[in-house]
N, C-alpha and C positions, 0 to 999 in steps of 0.2 A: 346430588353432586353437581357442581358447576362444570359446564362443558368448557373444553379448551378452545382457544381461538381457531386451531386447526379443525376441530370437530364442527364448530359453527360454520366455518368456511365451506367444509365438505358438504354439510347439510344444505346450505344455500345453493351450492353448485348443483347438487342432485335435484333440488326443487326446480332450479332454472331449466335443467335438461328435461325434466318431466313436462314443464309448462311449454317448452319449445316443441316437444314431441306432440303434445296435444294440439298445439296451434297448427302444426303442419299435417296432422292426420286428416284424411278425407272424411267428408260427412257420410252418414249412413243414409242410403236411399231405400225407402220402404215401398214395396210393391205388393198390392193385394188385388184379388179378383178372380177372373175367369179360370176355371180348371182346364178349359181348352187351350188357353194361352200359357198356362202354367209350365208345361214342359219346355217351351221356348224360353220363357223368362228364367227358369232355373238354369238351363244350359248356358244361356247368354251371361247370366250373373256369374256363374263359375268361371267362364272364360274371361270375362271382363276383369274380375278380381285377380286372376292370374297375371294379366297384363298390367294391372294397376294395383299394386300391393297396398297402397295407402287408402284405397276406396273400399267401402263396405256396402253390400247389397243384401237386403232382407226380402225374401220372396214368400208370399203366402197365397193360398187359393181362397175358396169360399163362394165363388160365383161372381158373375159380372155385376149383379146388383149390389153385392157386398163391396166390391171394389169401388164402384161409383159412389156409393154412400160414404165410404171411407175417405174418398177424395173430397167430397163435400164437407165432411166433418173435420177435415184436416189431419186425419190419422194415417194417411199414406201420401207418398209423393207421385206415384204412378198407379193408375187404376187400369188393370188388364180387363178388356171386355171383348166378348165375341158377338156383340151387337152394338148398334149406335146408341148413344145416350137418349133416354126418353124425354119428351117435352116437359113432363112434370119434374123430372130429375134436373133438367136444365133450369127450370124456373126456380127450384129450390136452391140450386147452386148460386144463381145470380142474386137471390135474396140474401145470401150469406157472403156475398162478395167474392165468390169463386167463379173463375172463368175457364170452364173445361175446354181444352183444346185436344184434338185427336190426331194421332199419327197412325196411319195404317202400316202395320209391321209385317203382315203376311196375308195369304189367302188360305181359305179352308173350304172343304166340302163336307157337309153333314152326311155321314155314311149311315144308311139304314142297314142294320145288322140282324142276323138270325143265328141260331145254333148251327155249327158245321154239319150236323146230321140232317138238317132240314133240306128237303128236296127243292124248296123254292129258290129260284135264281133271279127272279125279276118281279118288280112291282110297278104299277102305274101310280101316279100321285093320287088318283081317284081311289085306288085300293088302299093306299096308306091312310088317307083321310077316313075311309070307311072303317078301318081297323081301329084307329085312334079315337074316333068319335063314338064307337060302340055299335055301329051298324053291322059289322062283321065280327064274329067271335070264334069262328072255327076255321082251321087252316083249309078244310075242304072247300070253303067258299071262295078261296083265292087260288085254287089249283094245287093245293098240297094234300097231304094225307090227313085223314080225319083226326081231329084233336083240338083241344082248347088253345086259343091264342093267349099267351101271357104277355100283357102289354107293359113294357118298361118305359118310363118317361123321366125327364129331369124335373126338379122342383122349380117353383116360380122365381127363385133368385138367380136362375141360370140364364145366361145369354143364349146358350144353345137351345134351351126351351123356347125362348122368345123367337129366335130365328126359325126354328123348326115349325113353330106354331104359325108363323106368318108365311113361310115359303112352302110348307107341305100341307098345312091344314087350313089355309085361308082364314086363320084366326078363329077357327071353330074350337069349342070347348072340348078338352080331353076327357075321355070317359072316366067316371068316378072310381072305377076299380083298377085303374092304372097304378102300378107300383112306382112311386116316386123315389128317385135316387139323387143324392147330393153332389155327385161328380160324374165326369165321363168314365173314370176308371170303375166306379161302382156299377154303372150301366153295363160296361163291357164285361165285367166279372160276373154279373147276374145272368146276362145272356149266355155267357160261356158255360155256366153251370145249369142252365134251364133249357132242355130240348125244345120246349114249346114257346120260347120267348121271342119277342121282337123288340128292338131298341134302336137308338140312334146316338151317334158319338161324333166328335171331331175326328178328322181323318187320321190324326196322329195316334189315335187309340185303336185303330184297326190292326188286328194281329191274326195269326193262324188259329187262335182260340175261338174266333168268331168268323162269320162269313158276311162280307158286304155284298149286297144285291144291287142290281141295276135299278135305276128310277127312270121310267119312261124310256127304257132301252139304253141308258147311258150309265157307265160306271164312273164313280168319282176318281179322277186322276189329275195330274198336273195340267195336262193339255185341256181336259174338259172343264176344269175349274177356271183356268185363266181365260178361256174363250167364253165362259158363261154358258156353255152348252149343258153342263150339269145343273139341273134345276135348283139344287139345294146348296149352291155356292154362296160364299159370304166373305167379307174382309174381317180381319182381326185387328183390334185396336189397342193402343196404349194411350190413356188420357192423362193429361197433366193440368195443373192450375196455371193457365196462361201458357205462353210459349216456353218450352223447357229451357232451363239455363243451368249453369254450373255442372255438378256431377250428374244431375238428371239428364241434361242435354247430352253430356258425354256418353252416358249409358245408351240412350235411345239412338244416338248416332252410331254407336257400336252395333246395336241390333240391326240397323239399316245398312251397315257396311257389308262388303262382300263376305267377310268372315261370319258376321251375324246371320246373314241370309243363308249361308251354308249350314249353320246350326238349325235354321228353320227347316231346311230340306232333310237334314239328318234326323229330325224329330217327327218326320212324316207329314209335314205341312208343305205349302207351296210358296216358294220365294217370290218376291215381287219382280225379280229380274233373273 
């Protein structure tokens, strides 16, 4: 059936409106990486999209290594990382024409956690290293009640693993019987369910389901992290290809704003100001 002039005109008008809507719609910003940074990125993305209805932010975890690899492969716009980029990652990026640029968006302290029923309240870095390298395997060897220590660690894609390995273990190899977990939440959940366990998580994953202990007499807190007094303190990053621009810059600026930094604090991490 031949369409009338009015029907053709209406169809063209609707097509024009669709194309105009698409042209004014914001671009989708894809974020991948660190599960430590994940709660911050998710909360910021939600608040940002509420303020900017035309923008779309997609947030995924996977670990710092996954995020940085995705940035190098061009499959994300922002790589969340809880550690600095490695030299070999930087070399690979440069070879592919990628220029990783870092923005520090928060501070964190890696909390060493045990089950709430554990009588242990404090560790020295030397004791943590002895446990994670296998020289100590029973709680009685570090002042606790007799019982096997169940060692929980992150996998090698984790920035938290890299930072903990450097800050707490002096880059020593983790014992082979350690139970490797893919996220901060998985570590916290396993420790909460296992009376004999020890683990480590970003500060935002500490809850009343686990107990954070002191390290060399210092508890992780906003004050001890910002001052550097807590030995396992570290910055948290968002990496971009070159200096951020467009919607990516707009989002990172939001994370660094007073409202964004308030979200950092609300999610259990330490704001930059």
